[in-house]
N, C-alpha and C positions, 0 to 999 in steps of 0.2 A: 515479473510474473511473463515479459515476452516472449521467456525460453520455454517456461511452461506451456505455454498458449501453441508457439511454435514445435515442440514433441508434442503436443495431444495432435495435433494439425497432422502431423507426419505418421501418428499412432493411427489417425484415424483414414489417410490417403492408404499404407499400407493397408489396412484389412479390408477396405473398398477393393484396392485393387485385387487380392487375393480373394477374394469373394467373387468378384466377376471373370475371373482369369478360370474357372472352375465351372462358370455358367452354363450348362447344357453342351459341353463340349465333351467328349469323351476321347479326343486325340485320333489323329487319322492314323490307321493301320492297313496304308496301303503298301505292298513291298517297296523298296526303295527306284526302281526304274520308272516306277509310277508317280514318285513322291511330289517334281515339279508341277504335273496338273492336279494334283490331290492339294496342293499348297495353292492353289492359282483359283480350285472352286472354295476351300474353303472362305478366302480373301475377298470373295467376289461373290456369293450364290450360299454359303453358309445361312443367311440370314432369315434365307423363304424357302429352300430345300434340304430335303431330310438326306444323308447319303450314310449308311454307318461306314464303308471303309472311310469316310474322309471327317467322319465322325463329327460330323454335324445333323442338328435335330432344327433345322427350322421352318418344317413344315405338318400341320396338324395329323395324327395319326386316327382324328375321328371326326367324320365332318363335323359333327354338333359344336364340336371346338374347333372349327376353323377361322380362320381371320381373313382380312380381303387382301393381307400381305403373301399368305402361304402359297409357294409354286406346289409344282407334283414331287410327292415324296417317294423318290428312286429306290429306295426298299421296296417299294410298294406297286412299281410299273416298272415296265422295261423300254429304253428308249435307240434307236440308232442313232449313229453318227449325225446323217443328215437331219433326221427330227430336231437334236437338240441345237446345232447351229442355223435351222431354221428359226427355231426359238429365240436364240442369241442376237441374233440379226434382225427379228420381228419383232422384238419385244413377247414374247411369247407366243401362244396361240389363238390367246382370248385378250379381254380387256384391262388384265391385272398390270400391276403396276409396273412387271421389269420393264427394264429401259432395253430401246433399240441399243444394238453393238455394246452392251454392255464388255464386250471383250471382242475383241475384232483378230486377224491375222493369225499368229502361228498360236497365241495363247487360246483361242477360240475354238481353233482345230484340236488341241491338247485335250480343252476342259469337254467337247462332244463327246471322243475319243476313251476319256478315262468314264466320263458318265454310261456311255453305253455300255465298255467293260463292266461296270461292276452296278450299273444300275439292277433289280429285280432277273433273274433271269426267269423262260416263258418254262411251267411248270413241269416235270417229266410226264412223258405220258399223256399229254393234253393235246386234245386235237386241236392242230393250229386252225385258224382263223387268219385270213387272207385281208389285212388291212395295209391299205395302198399305203408305199412310204411318203415320207414328205419331200416335197420337194426339194431339189439342190441347191437350190437359191441363188 
């Protein structure tokens, strides 16, 4: 009886692990030179932010289904390196749940550059609206 129970537990664990591994992750599609930054982004940011190149789906695409933890969807907005660094250092821009200094040093800089290079580009032919850049911090 204990052996049957153990096999059943192993089977159940394997099935749940397989299900979780595929939950909401498309996989990283970034080029090899960006892979380290993409891995850091996935590890620290994927629960709250969406970014196609990182294969993450952490934020809502519809404001009606948005949750408190949902951070900006980087497929829908453009970011600069300074703005990402400011958000990382200060816990975002609003009173959301992002912890201050979730990344520091080189990791913060790599992720800021990665998000800036991979967030939604400004539309072609769009009239540019001058928005002040974030403080360098």
